[in-house]
N, C-alpha and C positions, 0 to 999 in steps of 0.2 A: 867617699867625695871629694872632688879636690880644693886645696887650701887657694879659697880662692870668695876675693871680696865680694864679687860681682852673680854673687849668684848661685842658688842650686845646682852642682853639672854629676852627678856620679860618674865615679871610675868607668864602669862598662855600660853603657847604652842599650838595654834589652829591655824588655814587656817584664821582666821580673822586681824590676826599682822600683820605688817608691818616697816619697818626702813627707815624713808624719809630723806634724804640728801640735804641743801639747801648750792648748792654751789657758791651763792653771786652775782650771774648774767650769763645770758643764759652763755654759754659756750662749745666746740664743747667738746662731748664725743666719744672715742675712743674704748674704752679697760678698760675691769675694773679686779678685782680681791676679794676672797672671798678667808678667814679662819673661823674655829671652834673658839671656844671662848677658849682665851689662860691658859692653865694645869686645861679641862674641858674635857667631854665624851659630850661636845653640839657640835652639828654642822649641818648643810644644808645642804640632798643629793642633794634638789634639788628648783631652786626661777625661780618666773616672776621677768621682771623689769618696770617700768613704768617712762615714763617721764610728765613733765609740763614745760609751760613756769614761768606760775605765781601760781603752787600750789591748781588748778582747773580744772577739766577734762583733766584728764588724759589718757596718750596714753600708750597703750602694746608695747613691742620694740618681732619686730617678727626676731626668729632667719635668719629663713626659711621660702617658701610661707603657712607653717601647724604646723611647728615649735613653740612656745609660751616658753615654762621654759626654763631655764639654770641648765647641767650638775653643781652640786657644791660639796662636799668635799664626803671625805669617812673616814675623820679623822682629829682630830684638828688641826694638826699642819701644814701639807701639804699647799702649795698655788696652786689655782686653777685660771687662766688666763684665761679671752677670749677677742680676740681681737675682732670687733665688723666686718662687715660683710659690713654693712652701719650705716657710725659714723650717730650722728642725733647731733640738739643744743636743751639745755632746763638748764633750772636753776634748778628745783629740778630733782631727784632722787626716785621711791621708789621701795625698796626690798622686794620681799614678797614671807615669804617661802611657799613652798610647797609640801614639804617631808624632814623630819632631823631623829636623829639616833634615831632608838626606841626606844633606849636603855637611852638616855639621851634625852635631851631640845634643840632647837632652839637655838641657838650661831652663831655670824658671827662677821666676820671682815674685814672690806671691804675698797678697795681703787679702786681709781676711774680714768681716765687719759683722756689728754685729753690737749686743748689749748684755747687761746681765742680765741672770737667768735667777731667779729664784723659785724654792719650791720645798714641799714637806714632804716629808715620803713617810707608809708606816709599811713591812713587813710584815708576810704571814708565813710562816713556816708549815700550816697544814693540818693541825689541828690546833686551829684560835682562828678567835673572833669577836668582831669589834660591833655591839649593839649600842645604836642612838636609839634615844625617848627623847620623846618631843616634849618640850613646856605643858602640862600639863591644860595650860591655858592657851591653848596652842591653838588655831582654827586655821581647818584648810585651806591652802589659800587656791583660789578660780586655775593660777600657773603655779605648777611644780617644775623645776629644773635639779637634775642631778649629773653633778658634772665631777670626770676622775681621769688621771692615764693609771693601765696597768702595764705591767712586762711580767713574762714566765718562761717557764721552760719545760714546765705540763702543760698537755692536749683537752684536761679535764679540769671542773670546778667553778665556785657559785661567788661571785663576783659582790654583789648585794642580791637582800630578798625582805620581803614585804608583803607582809600577813593582813587578812582582813577576820571576822569574826566567825565569817559561814566556808570559811575556806579557799573565799576567793585570796589569790596571792600575785603579787608581781617580782619576776627572780630575773637576775642577770646572770646567765654562764657560760663557761666554756661549754662548750662539747664539741670533742674531735678536732681542736682549731679555729672551732667558728663561735661569733659570742651570738648567744640567742634569747633578745629580749621576751620576757613567758609572762601574758596575761590571762590569768583566769580567774574565771566568774564565778566559780563552787557553786554552781549551778548544777545538784545529780540529776535533774531530768532532764538534761540535754545529756547525748552522744561528747566524746572526749576531747573530737575533732573538732567541735562548734564551741565547749565551754570552754575552748582553752585555745586563747592567738599566742601563734610564733613572727615573732620578730627575728629572721636573719639575713645576719652581717659579717664582714670578713671572710677571712683563708687564711692556717700555717699561723696565727697566732702567737703561738708560744713560740717562740725565735729568739727569747731574750732583750726585747725592743721595745719600745715606751708605745703605746695605743689610748688614743683618748677615746673617751665617748663622753657625750653628750647627750641626754634626755631631756626634753622636755614637754608636759601635759597643760595644754590650757583647756579645759575644759575635756572633752570626748575626742580634742584629737589629742596624736601625739605623736611629736616627732623624735625619732635615735639615730645618732648618727655617729660613724665609727671610722674614725679617721677623719677624709672629705668626702665619705658616703653618705649617705642619707634616704631611711628609707618614711614612709608615714601611715600611720595607721590613726583611722577613728573608731571609736566603740561607741557601740549600742545604749541610748539614754537609759540610763535604770536598772544597766547591766549586771552592776555588781564588781565591775575591774577593777572603781575606784576607788570603792568603801573598803577603806583598809584601814588597819592601825595605830595609832602614833609611833610608832618605832620601826628602826629600818636595820635588818642587820649588813656588816659587810666581810666579806673574807670564808661566811660559809654560814649554813641555817642552828641556831640552837633547838634541841627536840623539848619535847615537855619537862618544866621544871626545873631548866636554864641548869641543867646538866652537862658536864665536858664532854658526852657521849654526841659527837660530833659528825655526820652527814661525813660519808666517804667521798664528795665530789667538792668537799671545801676545798678554796683557794692557797695555792702554792704560791709564790708570787712577791710583787712590791705593789703598793697603788701611791700616788702619789698624787699631792692635790687632791682630793674628796670633798664636795660642797653639796651641801642640802641645801636648794632656796641659799644660798649665801651663808650657810652656815660652815666653819672650820673644822671638816669631823676629826683631825690630825691634832690641830692647835688643844681641841679638847679635850683629846686623848690624853697627852702629852700634861697636860695639869691638872690630870685625875678629878676632870668635872661628873659632876652626878650626872648629868646626863649617860656618859659613856660610860659601860661596862666593859670591859677586856679581861677575856677568858681564852687560857691556852697563850704561849710564849708569841705576844706581839711587838717587836721592835719597830725603833723609827731609824732607822735606816736601810739605805736598801745596797746587800752584796752583791760586788762584782762576781759573773758566772768567771769558772778559769776551764773549762768545757771550750775546748778549741776545735768547733764542726773542718772539713775538710770541701770543699765546693770540685767538683769532677765537670769539667767546663761541658766540654765537649766527648766526642765520641773516639777521638785521641789522646785523653785522657789518661795520665799515669800515675801511677805511685806504687814506687818496690821497697820494701819493707826488708831486713833481713830477719832470718829466723836464728832461734838457737839450733842450728845444725845436732846433731849427731842422739838427739834425745828419741828416749822409744813411745813419745808421744806424738801427736799433734793438735794441739790445742789454738782456735781463733776466734775473740769475740766481734762483732761492733754493730751500729745499729744505722742505719741508709733512710735516705728518703726522697724517695721520686716519683716523675710522673710515667716514665717509659714501660711498657711493657714486658719487652726485653733490654737487657746486654748485660756485658762478662761483668763478675763481680770480681771474682776470688783465685786462682790458680797457684800451684806449687807443685814442682816433683818431692818427690821422696828422695832420701836419701839413696845414694847411687846405682839411680835407674831405675826402684823397686816399686815403679810406679806414679801415678802424679791421681789429680782430683782438681777438678772445674766446678767452680760454681757461678750460675749464673741464673738472672730469672729468664721467663720464657712465659707469655703469658698471663704474667701478672703472678708469675708461683715462681716458690725459690729449686730451681733444680739443682742436682747435685751428683756430677760423671765422673766413675771411679774408674781408674784406667792400672791397668796390673799385667804382671808380666804371666803369659798362657794364657791369659783370661779373657772371657768378653769383657764388653762393657756396661756394666752394671750401674741403674742409677736411681735416687728415691726423689722425691717431691715435697715440699713442704710448705704451707702456709695457701692461701690464695686473696686475690687484690692488691698485693701486695705494690702497685703501683697507684696509689690512693692521695699520696701527698704525704703520708703520717710518715713518722720517725718508726720502724721495725727494729727489732733487736734480733740479733743473728748467733748462735752458738755453732762451733764447729769442732767437733773433738772425737780422735781414731788412737786403737791402741788395742793390736793386739789381732784380738776375733770381729770387732765391731767398730764402726764409722757411725756416729748422732749428730744429724742439723737437727736445733731445735730455732722456729722463729716465733717470737708470743711464744702462747699455750701451747703452738703444734711440734709435733717432736717426731722425726721422721728418721728410723736405726733402719743400716742396713748391714747384716754380716758377715764380714773378710774371712777370704782361705785365709786359714790357719797359718801364721807370720810375723815376723819380726817389724812392726812400723817405726819406722827412723822417720824423723821430721826432715824436710829440705832445710836447704841457706838462704831461698827469698824466697819470698811473697809478691805477687801482683793484682795489687787491684785496677781494676778497668783495664783499661788495654796493656801493649804493652809496650816499655819505649822504643825510641826507633831503631837503637845500635841492640836490641835482643832478640836472640832468635831459640828461645832456650826452647825446650819438651814442653817444662811447663805453663810458658807463656802463650804457647796459639789456641787460639781460638775464632772457630768460623764466625761467630758473634760479635759486633760493634760492642764496643767498651762500657762501659755503665754511667749513663750521665743521670748527676744526682748529688747529695751530698755523704760524709759518714762522720761519724764522728764515733769515742773512747772504743778505740780502735785496742785492743790486747791481743799480743802474740806472743806463745806459752807463758802466760800466766805472767808477760810483762805491760806494762801501757807507755802504749807509742803515745809519746810526745812531736807531734807536728810543728812545732815550732822549728826543736832540731832539723827537722828535716827544712823547713825553711830555712835554715841558717846553713843547710847542705851539711849540717855533720850525720846527721843521719839519714841513710837510703840516698833517692834520687825519685824525681818526679816532670812531669812535663804537664804544661800547660791544667794547673789547677789556682786555686785562687783560695787560700791558707788561713786560716782566723775568722772564714765566711761561709757561712751559707746559702749559696744566691737564687734559693729553689724562687719562683713565683709563679702565685696559680693566674693564668691566664681565664679561667672563668669568673675571674670576679672579680670585676661584674662582667656577667655573661655578655657579649657583642651578638651571642646569637637569637633572632631577632622572633617574634611571630609563636611562641612556644618552645622555640629548636632547642635538640637538647648539646650540650655542650661539654667536647674530650677533648684531652689535652694530652702532650706529652712533653716532653722538655725543652721543646723548639717550635712550638705552635698548636695550637687550639683548631678545633673541625667542628663543625655543624652536622643536627643530624636532624635533617627538615624533616624525615616519615610524619606521615598523619597530619602538619602542619597548615594545609595548602598553600606551604610559600615552598622556594624554590634558591638555589643561587650561594652563595657562600656564607652568608650569615643569616639563610632560610627570608630574604628581607622582597626578593620579588617574588610577585602573584602567580597562584598555577591557570586560575578562573580569571575570567574577562569580567569586566566589570559593571557589565550591564547586558540581559535580553537583545539587545541594539547593535549588541556589539560580537551575541555569539553569532543575531542573524549571517551578519555581513564576514563571518566567517564559514558560511553557508551552511551554517548547522540549521534542521529542526525543529519542529515544535516538539520540545520535550523537559527533564527535567532534567536543569544543570543548579552546579556550582554560579553562584556571581559574587566578586569581590568587590563590592561600591568606593572602597576609598584605596584601590589598587595598593602600595605598599607600604599604606597607612597602616595606622591600628586596630581597624576592625578585621575583624574574621571570613571569610567566605561562610555563604549559608545559600542553603538550597532552597528552589523557586521552578516554578513550571514555563518557561519562555513559548508562550502562543505567537508565532510565526504567521503574520497575514503578511495580503499583498502591499499593508501603508501601512505601517510600522510591526512593532513587537511587542506583546504586550508579558508585562510583569505580573503572575499571577502567585502570591502570598499567602497562601489560604492559613487562616486560622486552629487552633486545637479547640474549639470551645463549640458546643452541641447544633446542630444541625437547627434544630428548630429549639424555641423557647416559649415553654406554657403557662403562664400567668394566672395565678383565680384567686379568688380567698384569702386576698390580702385587704387588712383596714388600712384606711384612707391615712396618709400618713407614715407609715409604713410599707418602707424600699424594699423591693425587691429585687435584689443584682447581679446583674449575667458578666461573668470578667472575663474578657476573650485573649487569649496566648497566643502567642504566632513561634515560630523556628528560627526568629532573631532577633537578640536583643534591641533593645529600645533605640542604640545607637545604629544600630546596623541600619532598624528600619526608618529613623530620621534621614541618614545619610541615601539611603535608596529612596526616598521620597521628595528629596530634594533635587537628586542625582536625575528624578525623572519629569518630564514635558510637563504631562499630566496626573493624577492620580484620581483616584473615584474607589467607594464602596458601596454596595446596594444593600441597603435595611427594606426587604421587606415585612410592612407590621400592618399586622390586622387586628382588628379590637371591636366588641361589642358590650356596650353599655361602661368604656372607658376611656376617660378624657385624657389629652394629653395638658391640656390647660382648662385652672379652675375658672368656671362661667362665672362665677361671682367678681372672683375681686384677679383674673389673670392670671394670679401664680401659674408656674410651670408643676405639674403633676410627674412629668417623666423629663427624663432628658439623658444624657451618655456624655462620655469621656473620652476626649483621645490619647495619644501620645504624651499632651503637655498637662494630663492629669485636670484639666480642666472642665468645669462644669459648663457643660454647650447644651444651648434651647433650641437650637435653630436644628431647622429637619431637610433634607431636601437641597434643591435649589437656593434656598435661602441667604438670603446672605446671615452671617455670626452675629449678628445685634438684633435681627428677629426672631420673635419666638413662634415659626409658624412653618407650616409645609409649602413644601409646591403649586399646591392648589390655591395655600392662598395668598400667593403673589400669582397668581395666573388670574385666581377670581372663578374659577370650576369647583372649588369644594364640598360637598355637601348642602348647603346652605351657604349665601353671600357671606352672614353672621360669620361662617367660623374659618378656622385659619387652616385649620385642619379635618381632614372628614371625621379621623375618632372624637374631632368635639361634640360632633352632632348628638352623640348622646343614645345612639340610638341601640334596641333591643336586637336590631339584627347586624349582623356581620358587615363591618367596614374595612376596607385596606390603603393605606399606601403603601407605591414604591416609593423609597426614594432613594436620591443619590445625591452624596457625601462626597461634596468634589475639592473642597477646604484643604488644599495640600497640610496646612503649617499642621492643621487637626487630626491628621492619620497617621495612622489607623485609627479605626477605634477598639479600647479596648476594659470601654464597659457601656452599657444600658441596666438605665435604672427604669423599671415600672412601678406605679405607685397606689391609683387608683384602680383596682378590683377587689374591693373589700365587698364592694352591693354585691345583692340577691344578683344573679346574669353576667355580673359584670367577669369580664374575663380578655386578655390580651395574650396575641398568642405575634411572634417575630422573629424570621430566618435574616440571620448576619453572613453576606458572601465575604467573597478573597477580596484582599488590597489588590487593588486592578492599576497598574500604573505605566503608560509606553510612553517612550519618547526619553534619547539623555544627551543632556544638554551640551557637553563637553566634546558627548565624540565626533560632533559632528561644526563646536564652535570651530574659527578656523577665521585666518585672515589673511591678503595679500599681497606683497610686497613689491611694489614696483620702480621705486629705484634701488642704487645698490649703496644708498647715503642716508635710508629708512631702516629705521628701528623701532621695537616697540621695548620699554621698558616695563620692569616692577622689581620687590623690591628684593633686597639681595637673599640670595639661594645658603640657607644657613642647612650646611648637612656637613657637621664637623668629620664624625665618623662613617655616617653612610647619608649617598647622598644620590639617587636615581633621576634619570629626566628618558623620559619618551615621549614620543609624538609622529605624528603622517607628516611627511611631503612631500610635494612634487615640482619639479621643472626642466626648464627646458634648457639653462645654462650649463657650464661645465663646473661651475665651481663656485665657495660663499659661505658663508655663514651662518648657522642655525641658530646659533645660545653662544654669549659669554659671558665670565662673571668674571672680577680681575681682584685680588687681594694684595697686599705689601708685596707680597715675593710672588703665594702663590693663586693659580687660576683654575679655570676649567671651563673647558671650549669645546662643542661637537659641528665639525664641518664636513662639508662636500669639499672634495681636496679635489677631487676629479671627476670628470664624469661615470667610473668604476668604487672610487672607492670614500669611503666615507671616515673620517678619521674623530678619534673622541680623545684630547689632550687635556692634563692637568699636571700638577705637580703641588705637588705638600710638603714642600720643604726638602727633597730626596733626589729632585734635579726635575725638568719634564720629561713625562712618561707621555708615552701612542699607545692606542689600540685602532687597527687601522683593521675595515672589509672590506679586501676587494671582492667585487664581482664577475663572473665572465660576460653579461651584459648591461648596458647604461643603466644609471640611477637617473638619467636626465631624460627617460620618457614621456614626460607628461605622465607619470600615471601614479598613483599613490603610495609610498613606501613606510614603512612603520621602521623604527629607530626608538632603539631600548639600550641607554648605559648605563649604566652603576660605577662607583666606587663606596669602595670599603673597603678596612683596614689591612684586611686579607686582601683587595690587587685591584682590579678593576675589569669590569666585560666590557663589550658591546657586539651588538645581534641588532641584522639590518634585514628583517624580512623574515624568510625562513632558511635563508644562512647560514651555516655555520657560526658557533660563538666564539669569540675571538677574547682571550683571557691573558692577562700581563697581572704575574703575581706579585705580592709589594715584597721588597726587602728585607728581611730580617730586620730586625727592631730597629727602624726605622720611621722619619716622622711618621701618621698618623691622622692628625688635624688639618683637614681644609680649614684654611682661614679666610673668607675672603669679604670684603666691604662697600667696594664697586656696583653699583646701580647691577640688575638682569640683563643683560641687551639681549635680546630677540628680533631676530632676521639683523641683524648688522653684530656692530664691534664699537668700542668706546673710541677709534679713530675712525669709525663711519668710511673704514676700507676694508674690502670683498666683503663687503654686502651683499646678502640671497636674494637673488628677485627669484618669486617664484607662490608658494600656498603653504604653508605650517596651518595645520591644524592637531585637535583632538592633546594637546599639548598638558603635562601634568610631570609636575617637581614633587618626589615623595609622595605621590600621590591627591596630590592636591590640584587640582585643576584650572588651569591661570584660563583665566576670559581673553580673551586672544578681541574677541567683538568689540567689546564695548571698548579696549584701550584705541581697536584700530579708527573709531569712529572720532575719535583728535588727535588723532596722528596724523600727518600731512606722509604724503609718499605711500598710506598703509591704508589698505581697503578692508571692512568686514567682509569675511563670506569667503568661498571659492566655486569656484562652476566647476563642470564639469567631471560627471563623476564615472559612467557609463565607460570610461578605458580603462579603469581599473577593477567594476566589481563587474563589467558587462558579460563576462564568464559565467557569474552563476544565475545566472539566464538561461536553462537550460531547454534544450525539445525543441528550440521552435521561438525559443522567448524571446521576444527583444526587448531589452535596454531602454529604458524612457527616466530623462532627467530629473530628479524633484529636487526641488530646496535643500533640502537636508537627506541626498541622498540618492537610491535608482530605487527603480519598481521592475516589476518584470510584466509584458504585455503578454499575453499569454491568449491572444485571440487567436491567433494564428497556430497553435497549437494543439498536440489534444492532448495537451497536461493542464492544469491546471494548480494553483499552488503559490504562494509569494515568489518563488522559484521555479514554476513550469516542471517540478517534480514530481507535481503528486498525481499517482498513475488512475482515469477516467477508465474506472473496469467495470463488469456485469457478464451476472451469470445469469448465463441463457440453457433454461430449460429443455424438456423432449419436446421441439417441435414447436418452438418460435421462435419471431424471428423481428431484425429489424429491416427498416429498409430506408434511406436517407435519397430524397431524388432532385437533382441536379436542378436545379432551377435557369431563368437568363439574368443575369449582373451578378455571378455565383464566381469569382473567380478561382483558378483550380491552379495554378501553381503559382510559386515564387518566380517562375520563367519568368522574362520581360521579352523574350520576341513571341514565340505563338502563343504564348501564355498569357497576353496581355488584352486578350481582349477577352468578353464575360461567355461563358457559354451559352449554348444554344442548339438548335440543330444542326447548321453548317459551321460549326466548332470542328477543325479537325486539329487533333492532339500528336504529337508528334514524340514526344516525352513526357514518364509520371512518375511520382517517388510514390510510395509506398511501405507502411509500416503499419504490424501490428505486434501485437502481443497475447501468449495463450496459453491454456495450459488445459486438458482433454485426455479425457483414453476410450472415446470413441474411433473409434473405423467404420466403414470411412466418415472423412468428414468435412465439411465447405467452410474455409477458412473465411473465403470474402469471395464474394460475385457482384461483377461490374456488365453491367450491360446498355446498348445507346439504340437509338433508334437503327437502327440498320443494319440487326443480329449481328453485330460484334461486340463481341465478348473477351472477359479476362475471368479465369474462375481456377481459388489457389483452394490445394486439396489435400485431403490427408489422404492417401490410398488403405488399402485391407491391411499392409504391412504396419501402418502408422508413416509413410516413409516419404518424403513432401513433391508433390505434383502439382506443374503452373503450367496452363491450356491459357492460352493468345489466340483468339481469333478475328486478325484485323482486316479482314477482308470478306464479303460474308457467300462469293463466291470458289473458295478453298476450306481445304480440309488447316482445322482448328493444327496452332504448332502445339506441340506436349510435350515436357521438356520432366525426365524424374530426376527426384535427387537422391539420392541413397549420403542421407550426410547420418542417419539415425531416426533411431525410432520416436518419433515427434508426438508419438498419442503416451506414453509413460505417463500420463502426469503430475512431469515436472512441465517449469516455468520455461516458454524458449520464447524468444526474440527473432524478429522475420524483417527484413529491408528485401524492397525490391524496387531496380534503379533500371529503366527504362531511355533510352538513347535511341529514338528509331529503329532500326533490325536490332541493337545490341542488349539484350538483360543480363542484368548485373542482380545475382542474389546472397545475399550475404545472411547464418547463422548464428544468432548467438554471438557476434559481434567479432566473430572466430571464422567459423565458413562458411567462403568466397566461392560462387564458381559466375562461369559466364555463358552463356549462350546466344546464337543467333537467328532471330524470327524468318520463316521462309513466308508467311503468310502477309505480308506487308511491313511496314510502318510507319499507317496513320490510322487510328482510335478515333472513328469518325463521331462525330455525335453525340456523347455516351450521356445516359439514362438514368442510372440512379446505381446506389451501389445496396448491395444486398449483405448483411451477414441472419446466417444461423438459415433456417429453411428455407427455401426460396419454389414455391407455385408452379412459373413462368421462367420458364429459358427455350423463349425462342431461339431456333438456330442451332440451338448446344449440341453437343456431345454426348452422346451413351453415357459415359462414365458422369460426364461434368451432372447432365439429370437426374443420373442414380445419384449422385454426393448431394445437390440442392435437395433430395426428395426423404434424406438421412438428416440434411442439414448439420446441426453443430450442436453439441454437448456443454458446456463447459466453462471456462470464466476466458474472455476476450476485455486486454486492455489496450488502450491507447493508438489505435487505428489513425491511422491518416492515409485519405489519396489527397495529394496534391496538400492540397491548403483547404482539404474539407475532411470536418473530425466530428462520422457520425456518432459514436459513442457522447463526446461531448455536447452536441447541442441535441441526444434526444434526455440526459441527465441532470446535462444544467441549467435552471433559467438562462431565459435571455436571446435563447438562439433563431434567429430569422429563418434555417433549410427547413421546410417540411420535413420532416422524419417521424413514422408510423411502422409501430410496437405488435408487434402479434404475440402471443401467450404469453409464462413468464418468463419476465427480463427481470431482473432486479439489481438496483446499482450494489460492487461488492468493493471493498477497500481496498483489493489491489491483488494483481495473480499472482504475485511476486512467492518467491520462499516464502516462509520464513524463515525469522532472523536467528540463526545459529550463533557457534563458537566465535569470534573474530570478528562476528558483524562490528559496525559502527554503531558510539554511541547512541546516535540520536533515529539510526533504525532498534533497538533493543528499548527505548523509551515506550512507554503508553502515551497512546492520545485520550482527547477529551471528545466525551461525546458528541457525534456530527461532523467527526474530523477535525481537530484543531488547527490543521494546517487552514482551515479554508477562509476568506475575508464573514465577515460578518453580517446581520442583520445591515439593510438599505447600501454597504457595499462603504460605510463608513470606516471597517477594517476594526467592530469591537470585536473582540475574544469570547470562546462559544466557550464561556463557562457559563454556570449557575447559580443563585446565591447564597445555599447552603453551607459555604464557609469549608466545603471540606478538600481534600487532595484532590488535585482533578482528574488524578490517574484515576480513581475508584468510579471513576462512569465510565470505563472501560469494563464491569462486570455492567450494568445497566443498558451498555451496547447489547454487549453478547448475547443478552436476555431476549431484547428488542430483536435481534440475527434469525436467532430461533424461532421466535415464537411469527417471525416476518414466513419464514421458510416453511412454517409447516401450513402456512395459509396458501403458501403458493404452492406447496405443490398438490394440497384439493385443487385450487387452481385450474393445475396442470390436470386431472387426471379429468375434470369433470367438460376441459375444455377436448381433451381429444378425443373423449368418448362425442362431445357435439362435433368433431369437426371430423371425422372417421370418414362418413359416407361421404363428406363436400369434396373429397381429393381424391376418388379412386381412378377418376377419367385420367387424373394427370401423374396418376402410380402406376398404370396398367400395364405402360411400359418395361418397367421393374419385372425382373426374373423373378417366377415366384419363389426360386430356391435361398434370393437371396434373402441376409439375415434382414430382423424387424428395426 
């Protein structure tokens, strides 16, 4: 240090300098202030602060979770004052300059602020204990408080223990450096996992530094605090946890008889200021009060540890120590702790190049590689899981004919070629010095990161202080006299049950099986509702939903029943299908509890999110009343999720004890409120629909009046049914650049996510902004093809931008999801690749905001957004944009126009129709139906069956606006048509489709004898037909095939299975005149047709046909779906089929593999209201597939019988039509 009165300036300005202050005694330090050197250009711009009780084993102060450094000065004169968020107690302080004025040198003037700290300590040497016995008149208070501080170098030991009379006890114990507060009820009838509850806090607590503990018990509530982290626990009433004796022991557990035989887990270390309900335990012990029993060696001062740890800060850190060269043995011992699975620990050359060894960590195991001249490399391994952060002892010794490595209790021995082992002169720990390239130092692994202590070489203990002073060996990037290991997984920043793992520098989260994704398992994998699944284009099936997004509630499995109008969420219960009650005396309740595959919080959130929920209860009774006829008291009731006793039934209001018929006045008698109240001996029933959302779902049904003779009741509870999503379509339209919506401040210090939809036609605008003093968060459309997420948490502004090849201002909905956490930030727009920005190592992590949240604008009213924002969620919480927009000038609730974004979901000719909340698909002009016109309308044609669709007047055929604009009649002429159909068959020849006209013109689509496709057009009755053979493949192979035929005048384009394409030219004409009918299957009359067409028509078609369409005509749909106006006649066994497509195989989409409800879950419900097709028995909807299969089998058997009878009856009626068929043709 220079001899200057202007402050401290070391002779050398480098990172190994420090200024140490002795406060004379332990003080409570509350703040520090720094200033540069007086009248100089010397100042420190950033520094570290360390503290210690005895001048050894220093601890580094952390300002935040990951911020170590303090901001210093920017000149020599100004004072920078920093108030410590967490004051500490210490006698010695060290200020370590990290950065200083590059044009000057290190220079500091320092002031430390604080106050005197008084404490009383007690030291336990292991086999010792201090027992405090309460006064005999002691009455257990309602509130128990235990407080103390401790420090130790041992990772295991009991700090305090208290027992009860029946084996119940509480224990505060260190286990592998973690503090465990155990509560044991002593109940031998319970399994150990239920009899004992453990609260675990902290890690690496064997660091010989003070840690504070505070335990507060208030009745059955327990708060357990370690340093600044708290866990809460509530014991069950009368659990026995807290029925304890009037004594408590510190330092260990006394055995029966108060002998000195102590538990091997006794505490070895110091306690400071232990208090029990305000009683000073140390003071009583010092004065030898009778309430205190001292056993073993207990002293009232805390000795300072002389062990000097060394921290290897990075992979380049190294320590080179001299050995006792020339000795005929090698002996090295040390202890280490680390989180890294791999790293170079130690290496050295033997004397005169006779070999070398390298000791390193690999996959958490300690390995040694031995190199000897003219010998192959030999390896041994000892230990496992050594990257657990615990201290591990290592001993390495080599002599003459063997080498031994010992790690803890694991020993590995490597035989050597008999030779003289002579120790070398240098041992390298960690990496290698920059100027070293010695044979013994080289290693392909990175250097060790972690802590070492108790190093001994050739039986001589190494003093790291001598290394620090430059007297012994050399080093680089070490922190001597301190172990700087940090547990980055405690507290864990992995959310939703993600598993945290760590290295020295970072942590990572394994989100497998959590239902979440992202760097901290924050973002949900699943949609929040069936409504959201629907607008992903998913069909009915089983899906996971996460109703609160990134919130604390997990996902659960539901059945989504997609209808044309809405998406129904079906949550079945696990109770019985039907409950029958009889023989219960009046006044004695028979109750049934119903549980669901989701927790109470999840169910509540799902019901709140939905627009409407209902649950059906079918109740039948015989001589069993719901209400007492004499006094009107309820004899039956039910409970919902709030556990309230509810006595209303059906559409009645909650305060009325009556059923729906009682409200409508149509019960069995006008004096009755429910049909069951008539008390008839015959069965009567009620179909009750419960729809008060705040009470659903039903969790219990209670019946009491079934004790009389012949009294009986039965009921079946259906699943919980909900539809709609209150947040998915919640939107606002921003009409001026200066308008915005404001909400309370976004709270997301460590994790914040924002997701929403937007659509606009402008090129830029701010979607959201929230400001702090210096921190901020903002999401904006910066350019037509750029969305940017920017923020600042104290490390300087950061930006994440997603760019698109197509503009975002196309007036279509685009989805944005932005997330910031302590590991970084991410931004995703639509399905574009996610962009990620990693957070700086050891940077600021807290996002501190204080302004209101601006949506659609900014605090400055500049760069406001013009357009629509919808479904806005912050950390899983939906914001009600519509409610706020109704009272905000320049902003309107709602946003019209969804077909531009979701119209593509309407398939197969379906037309998108705008709805107030979403879209619907009009399938009138499609051969398909369902929510998105994707459900095949299929039919199985038995032998000899047929379906004829007759075109009538005023029925348009095509979407073409020229020649197809008029309606069909005898004078209509078609110059173009589009035909589609799908099929599966093994029959040849087969007639797939036949279209006739009043002028003996026709079109026939045939599968010939070899299964090839043949199309015949006859567009002029005076010419022969055009015959086209398409040898694509054998289409009668039993597989599913799709066919599309498109004619434009004389040009016919044919496409098979969406791939094989051919084009042909007609010669018979270009006009199809007076189309009469379209026939599928067997055709009896084919006037003017050629022989091959007549032969195929007589055979007809046996197999499955689906999605048949001729222009706008869809014959299968007209025949199989109610409400069709076109005349369709069906002859023979034609049965509706679930689909002709091939069964779903590996790799099929999830929705194709999910089972459907009986009756086709994708079809609209009764009366066109979109009600889900489910029954009220409460079972998983998938089980109804079994019933559907049985029904199909029975139906098929009936069809076969009818087919046989029909064939027999019709055989003679068609001999004349079939006379032209060759006799040797197959039947």
